[in-house]
N, C-alpha and C positions, 0 to 999 in steps of 0.2 A: 636246380630242385626247381627253379619257378616252372625251366619247358614240364614240369611234368605236373604243374598246377598245385604244386607247396604253396601256401604260406602258413603268418607266424602261431598261426595255431597248429597247422601239424607239424612244424618243427620241434614243437611240445611235443608233440604225440613218440616222435623221433627220438628225440631228450628222454623221453622217462621210463622207452621201451630201451636204450639203450642202456640207462641206467642201471635196470631189472635184469639185461645183461652181465652186469659190469663192467665196464663203458661209461667215462667221463667224458660227454659232450656239452656243449649251450649251446641252447637258440642259435643265436646269434654267430657261432663255428657254422651251423648249418647254414646259415645263412650269406657267407664268406665263403663257404672253402665250395659248397655245393653241389659236390660229386659224390660218390663212395669213399674216391681214389684217397679222394683230396682230406674230406673229412676225417679218414684213417689216419694223415698223415698230424693230426692235432687230438688222434682220441686219446685219454688214458684210464691204462685201468684203478679202479677203486680198491681203496684200501679196503687189504680184510678186515681191521681191527672196526670195529661200528662206531663212527664217530658222535659227539654231544646233537642231543633231536632237541632239532627249536622248536619244543613245545612254545612257543608266544603266546606266552597266558603273563598277566596282567595287565596295563591298562596302553589302548589301541591311541594310536592317533589315525585318524578322519581323513581319510584316503578323497580325491578332488569330485569324487564321483559320490561318497555319500557327503561331504557337504551340499554338495547339490540337493541331494536329499532332504536334506536338513531344511534347506530354502524353499520348496515346494509346498506351494499352499494348499492347504487340504491336509486331510488323515491320509498316512502313510502307517500304518501299522498290517495292512493285510497286501502291502504291495509287496506280489510275489511270482518266483514259476512253478509251476504246477507239472510234475512228469508221473506217469501211467505205468505202471509192469508188468511182465507176467508172470508171476510166479513160477518155477517147474512144482512139474507135482510132486504130492508128496508133504510139500513145507505147512507148516502148519504155524498160529499166532507167536508159542515162544521159539521160534527158528527164529522170525522177520526182526521179534524184540532184542531178541539175541543178535543178530546182521548192523540193527539197528545201532544199540548200541555200539557194535563196534566202531563205529561211523564218526557216531558221538566224542567219541576217547579220544580220536585218529585230528578230528581237524577240530581244530581251535575255534576258528569259524563259525560255528551250528551253534555254537556253542555264547558265541558275543551277546553281551548283558549292554542295556543303550540307554542309560540315566542321564537325570538334569545335572548338569554341573554347577548348580545358583546362580548364572550368570547367562541362563537361555542358550547356553548350547547344549551337546551332545555328549556325555562321556563315556568313553564302549574303555570296553573291558571284557578280560576273556577270561574266566575261573578256572577250577581244573580239573581233570579229566574226572567223567565219576558225578560228576554237580548234578548235571541231568542228566534222569534216570527215563530210557524210551518208552519204557512203558506209562511215564504220563502224556507223553506225546503221541502214544498211539490208541485208534481208536478201532471195536472190530465193526464191523455192517456183513450182512447175508450179500448183499449185491453191491456193486458202486455204483451212487447212482452224483447229479450233480449236486441232488441237496447237502450228501455229505460232504464232498468233498469242499462246499461253501460253509458247511457249519465247522471245517477245520479249518480254513482258510480264517473264521471269523476269531480264532481260539489263539491264534498268535497274537506274542505277547514280547516285543521289543524291550519293555527298560524290568520285565521280567527272563525274561532270557528265555523265549520260547522262540527260537527264530524255526524249527523246524515243525511238522507234524503230518503225520500218518494213520493213512483207514485202510486196514485192511479188509478185503472183499472174501470172506472167508469160502462162501459158494463157489467161486470164479477164478478163485488166486490171485487176484490184482491187487496190487498194493498204490494207491497214490502215497507221492509223496510232494505233500505245501512245503517252499521252504521259503523263507522271506528274500526278495530282494538285495537286501544286507550281508545275508550270505552265501550267496552262488550266484553264479551265472551260467554259460552256457559252456565256457571252457570249464568251467565245476564243474556241473555233469555230467561231464568224459569220466574227469578220477573220480566223482562220487560211482557213477556205473561198472566203473572198472573195481573198485573195490569193494563196490555189492554182492558182483562173482566172484571177488577174489576169497572176501568170506565166510560166502553162501558154501564153497570148491572146499574151503577148512575147514564148515562147522560139517557140513554134510559127511565126509569122509569122520569126523572123529574128532578131530588134531584143536588146536585150538586157535586161535583165530591171531592171526600175528598179519599186519595191514603193515604196508613200504611206508618209515617213513617218509614225513611231507615236505623234506628240504626243509627252502626255506620258508617261515610260518609267514599267514597275512600279515601282524604282529611288526614282523623286522620288516618286511616290505614296503610297508606303509608311516614306516621310523626313514627306510632308506629315502623313500621317496619325498616325504617332506624335507629330508639333508637335501636334494638335490634340487629345491624349489627356491634352493638360497643361493646358488650356485650362479659365480656370471657366465656360464653357460644359457643355465632357463632366463636368466634377468636380461638378458639380449634380445631373450625374444620378444620382451613382454610390448612392446609399441606394435612390430606390427603385426599380435593376438588381438591388440585392445581394435586397430587399425580395422580386421579382418569381420570381430565382434559388432563393429558400430555401422554394418551395412546395414540401411534402412530393410524392415520386414518386407518380402517381395508379396507372400499374401495377406489374407487380411484373417484376422487377430483370429484368436481359436475363442468360441463364445460357449460358458463352461453349456448351460442350460440347453443347449442347444445340440453343439459337437461331443456325440456319447457315444462310447462303445457300445452300443444299443442302435445306433442307427448310423457306423463309420460304414462306407460304402469300400470293397476290397474290389482288384482287379491283378490276377495271376495273365501269367504269359510264359507260354512255351516255346524255346524254342528249337530248332532244329540240329541234328548231328552236328555236324558240319559248324554250322555258329559257335556252336555250344566246344567243341573239340579248340575253337580257335582262340576262344573267349579265357579260356582252362589255362590254354599253354602256347600257343603263337603270340599271341598279340602284350600277355603280361610282358612273355619270354625277350620284347622287343625293342618292353618300356622301361624291362625292367624293374616292376614295380611289381603291387598283386593284383587279385583281381578282383578286390571290393574296391581297388586304385580308379580298375579300367570300367565298372559298375558306374561306381560315386563318380567320372567325367561324362559315361554318356546320360544318367542322369542330370544331373544341370546344362549339357548340352541340352538335354531334351524341355529343359523346365523351362530354358531362353526362348525356345522357338514355341514352349506351349502360351507362353506372358509378353512374347515381342518386343524382348527391351537387351540392349545390350549392356545392359546394365549390374553392378556382382551381385552372385545372388548367396547367400551364404545358409550351408546346411549344416543343422545339428549331427554329430556323428559322434554313438560310442563305441567305444573298441573296447576289450579285454582287459586294457591297462597293466600290462602285461609287460612293460616296455625296459627290458633286463637289459640294452645294450644305453642307456642312457646311464646309468649310475656306472662310476669304478669298483663299488664297490664288488662281492662275490657273493652271488646271488641266484638262485636256483628255484624258477618258477614253474615246475615242470610238473607239478605236484600240490602247489597252492591252493586253497579253492574259498573262497570270499568274492 
């Protein structure tokens, strides 16, 4: 698995596709077994009877990254990720509305509401399917423009449960999806885009839309994660992480008035085929690590050379947070949006 460039995200894709084929495996199984032959020995057939669907309704415990967002200095109502899709020929606004409604009803995180709990903290909750109407989230234009996307972004309202806004460009068949970062990340997009394709295929053929069930809901995972935070295994790591975060800043602090998105620089580097092949396969396999680990080591070494220091360097790294292997509870995050 690692020789082929596998990582935690691709392991969840393997799990999701296996489940769609009627086989039950976990991401941790993919990581441990690492080959199809060994994975086959631990895989199980999915039961014929449908179990209780974990809708994840009601109160939601804030995950660590949600708490980080709460502590950000400044407004975060428009903190989003946006994707622009090209629709197939023949798609109309009514079709888009139908597909979006299916997404909103399937994934509770897209209906998340953020209220004030009365003590200055956030109170999160997920209402029933159908409580958020796709029609209210969808705007129509003839041609998609940056201005139209900005307007959609400005209408995000977590307090009102409006975490998704969409812009449908009738003239070009483009759909811009603007989703608040509270409800979506890089892994979530893979799930949502797959569901959009499934929903459209079913709707286009005249079938009722029936999206795959979501496994473990975001609400249940947040509860399991909060429970893990109080286990001995987690508590034993506290002092170690405190020492890591105590490392002094290696670079000057950000100046909000000067350091903005508008004047940020960008540097892109392309690797040759041989180096890329080694990066994706040979090197991670040799160190029993992921590609991201190798890139992080290289970045740290480059920073030390650039700064001319041997002092420890702290780098903030954001992951997708689906660390199933940490908890004893049986969870399936291969289709969890949040």
